[in-house]
N, C-alpha and C positions, 0 to 999 in steps of 0.2 A: 629326570624320571627314572625309576628303577627299571632294569631290564625286564623283570617279570611283568611289570605293568605295561611296558611297551609291547611285549609279546601278546598280552591279552587283547591288545587293540587289533590284532590281525586274526580274523576268523580262520580257523583251520590250522594255524601254526602250532598251537598247543592243544587244540580240541578236535575230537573226531567229528565226522559228519556222516549223514545217512547215504548220500549219493556217491557213486564211484564211476569215473574219476570225479574229484571234487572241483566243481565248476562254479560254485556259488559266488565267487568274487569276480567272475569274468566280465559281466555286464555287456557281453556281445554274443551273437550267435556262434555256435561251434560247428566246425566242419568235422563230422565224425569219421570222415575218410582220411583225415590228416594223420601223418606218421606218428605224432606223439600220442594221439588218441588210440590208435591201433596198438602201439607199444604198451599202453596202460592195460588194454584189454588182454593182451598176451600174458601179462603177469598177474592178472586179477586173482588167480588161485595159488600164487607162490606162497609157500608155507614158511613162516619164520621159525627159528629154533624154539624149543620148549621154553616157556616163561621161566625166568630166573627165580630161585627160591628166596632171594634176598627181599626183605620187606622194605618198601619205600617209605621215606619219612612223609608225614602229612604235609600237604601243600608243597611238595618238593619242586624245585625249579630245575627241570631236566636240562634245559639249555645251558644254564650257568654251570651245572654239575659237569656237563660234557666238556665245555671249554676249560674248566678248571683242571680236569684230569688230562685233557689234551696238552696242556701247557706244563704238566709235570715232567720232570726228567725221566721218571720211570713210573708206569701205572700198571698195576696187577690186573689179572683177569677178574679177580673178585671185585675190584673197584669199578671196572667196566660193567660187571654184572649189576652193581648197585645203580649205576647210571641207567642201564637198560630197564631195571625194575622201576625206577622213577619215571622214565619215559612211557613205559607201559601203563603205569598207574595214572599218569596225567594225560594219557593219550596224545603224547607229543610225537606226532608222526615225522616231523622234520628231524628230530634227534635220532629216531629209530632208523630213518633213511641213511643218515650219516654213519651210524654204527655199522650197519650192514655193508654199505658201500666201501668202508675203510677196514672192515674186518676187525673191529675193536670189541673184544669180549665175545665175539661170535665169528663163525666162518664167513669170509667175504662172500657176499651173495648179491650181485647187482640186480637180479630179478626181484628179490625181496625189497631191496633198497628202492627200486623203481616203483614197486607197489605202494610203498609208504610215501614216496614223492608224489605219486598220483592221488594220494589221499589227503595231501596237505593243501590248505587254502593258498591261492596264489593268483596273480594276474595271469592272463592267458600266455603272454610272452614268457613269463617266468616258468610256468608249467612246461611249456614247450622246450625252453632252454634246459631245464633240469632233466627232463626225460631224455633228450638228445645227448646231454652231457654224460649221463649214466650209461647210455647205450654205447658210447665210444670211450668209456673210461679205460685208460691205460693200466697195465698191471700194477705199477708202483705209484699211480697218481692218487693224490688225496682229494676227495670230494668234500665240498662244503655247501650247505644250503644257501649260503650267501654268494655263491659264485655267479649266479644268474639272475640278479635282481634288476628289475626295470621300473618298479613303482616307488613313489615317494614313501609310502607306508613301510614297505620292506626295507627301503634304504635307511630309514630311521632305526628300525630294529637291528639291522646289521651294523650300522654305525655304533649303536649302543654296545653290541657284542664286542666290536673291535676296541672301543674305548675302555670297556671294563678289563679286557685282557691287557691292554697297555698300562692301565692304572695299577694292576697287580705287579707288573714289572717295575714300574716307577716306585711303588711303595716299598718293594723289597730292596731296591737299589738305594733309595734315600735312607732307609733304615740302616743299611750297611754303612753308608757314608757317615751317618750320625754317630754310629758306634765307635768310629775311629777319630772323632773330633776331640780336641782339647776343650776343657770346660769353658774357656773364654770364647771359643768358636761356636759352641752349641746354640746359644741364644740368637746369634746372628743368623745361623743356619735356619733355625725355626722361624725367624721373621721372614727370611727369604721364601721358605716354602709357603708360609701363610700369605705373603704378598703375591706370590706366583699363582696360588690357587684362586685368590680373589680377582686378580687381573684376568686370568684365563676364562673364568666363568663370565665376568662382565663383558670382556671383549667378544666372546662368542654370542652372548645374548643381545648385546647392544649394537654390534657392528656386522651382524648378518642381515642381509636385506630380507624384510618380512614377505610373507606370502608364498604360495605354491605348496604342493604336496611334499616337496623335499625339504621344506624349511627346518623341521625338527632334526633331520639327519645332518643338515649343514651346520646347525648350532652345535650338535654333538661333535662333529668332525673338527670344527674350529677350536673348541675347548681341548679336545684330545691333541690336536696339532701343537697347541701352545704348551701343554704339559710335556709333550715329547721333546719339544725344543729345550726346555729346562733340563730334562733328564740327559739328553744327548750331550749338551754342553757341560753339564756337571761331570759327566763321565769323562769327557775329553780333558777337562781341567784337572781332574784327579790323576790323570796320566801325565800331567805336565804339558799338555798340548794347548798352549795359550794363543789367543788371537794375535795376529801380527800388528805392528804399528799401523795406525790409520789416522786420517785427518778428521778427528771428532768434530772440530769446529765447522767443517764443511757439511758433514752429515747432520749436525744439529741445525744448521741453517736450512738445509733441505727439508728436514722434518717440520720446522716452524713454518716454512713456506707452504708445505702440503697441508698442514693442520689449519692454517689460516684459510686456505682454499676450501676446505671441508666445512669450516665454520660459516663461510659466506659464499655459498655456491652461486654461480652465475644464473642458473636456472633451477630454483628450488623445486623439489619433487616431493609431494606429501607421501608418496609410496616408497620412498627411499629411506636409508638410514638417516636419522635426523641429527643436526648439530648438537643438541643437548645430550644425546646418547654418546656421541664421540667425545664431547667435553668430559663427561663423567668417566669414561673409559681412560682418557688421557691422564686424568689425575691419578688414577690407580696405577697406570703404567709408570708414571714418574716415581711413585713410591716403590714400585717393583724394581725399577732401574737402580734406585738408591740402595735398596736392600741387597741387590747383587753386588754392588760396589763395596758396601760395608762388609759383607761376608768375605768377598775375595781379598780384601785388605788384610783380614785375619788368617784366612786359610791359604791364600796364594800371594804372599807379599811380593814375590818376584814378577807378578803379572802387572802390566801397564794399565792403570785405571782408565786412561783415555782410550786405549784400545778396546777395553771391555765396554765402555760406554758407546764407542763407535759401533761395535758389533750389535749391541742391543738396539741402538738407534736405527741401524740399517734394517733390522728385522721389523721394527715398528713402522718404518717407511713402507715396507712391502705390505704390511697389514692395511695401512691407510690407502695405499694405491688400489687395494682390492675393494675398498668400501664404495 
C-alpha cells in the first residue's frame, strides 16, 4: 500500500480537525488536569512563521516530501519551504510539528511544534508521549512523529515510512552496483533483484501471523528486513567481505527438518501461518538462493558457493523459526 494511502487511514495525521487538542481517536475519557493536556493549552496560541510563498503541488504528499529532503545530503531553505507549503496546503500537522521541532526551513520553536502535535490525531498514549517528548527535547535532538507510537495503525504508517526510506537507499545502491557490472553479469544481477523482490514480498505476506492491529506494520517490516538483508550483504561482497567456510550440509539438513515440522505441525492452528503459505514461500526462496549463487559465480568467483548457500540457509532457518 502506498504511504499516502496509509496516512489517509489515520484521521488527523494529514487532516485538520475542529477540536483542540485533537482527541477524536482516543476512545477513552480524558483527564484534563493531565500534564500533556495542560501543555497543549499553554501553546494553543503559539504563532507559526508566516506562510511560505512557495506554491504546493496539487495533492502533494507532505510526509514523503519531508523524508525525501531529510535523507538528502544537503537540503536548501527553499526546498524546506516547499515542504512546509505542502504541509500547510494539505493540513499535515505531523509534518509541521517535525519542521518546527527540528528547525528545518523555520526557526526551531518547540511551542509551535507542540501546538501542531496537539492538533494531530493520535491514540492517547501517543499524544501524551509526543507532548512530553517535545517538552524535554534536547538542543541537538532530532524529533520524529514516529518516536512515540503505541497503536497498530500508526505502527503501520511509520513502518511504511521507514520502508520507503530504506527502499530509496537500496535502489540507489543497486543502481550503482549495476553500472559497474560487466555485460555477462548484468542479466544474473537483474534476476537476483527480481527473485529477491518476489521472495521478500511473499515471505512478508505469507509468513506473518494474521490478525491484530499491528499486522500491516509487521508485514511491511518483514519485507523491508529482507530487502535490507540483500542490500547489506551485497555491499559487503562488493568490498570483498565474503562469508567464511561453513557446513552447508548440516545447515541444509536443519532447514529441511524445520520445514517438515512446519508442513506437519503437531497441533494445527487455523489462526496461524498455514503450511500452504510456507510451501509457496519456500519455492520462491529456492529460486532466490539459486539466483544469488548464479550471480556470485559471475561477480565474485573467489567466493565459496557452499559458504554462500550456508549463509542464505541460516537466514532462512531464522525466518522459519519465527513463523
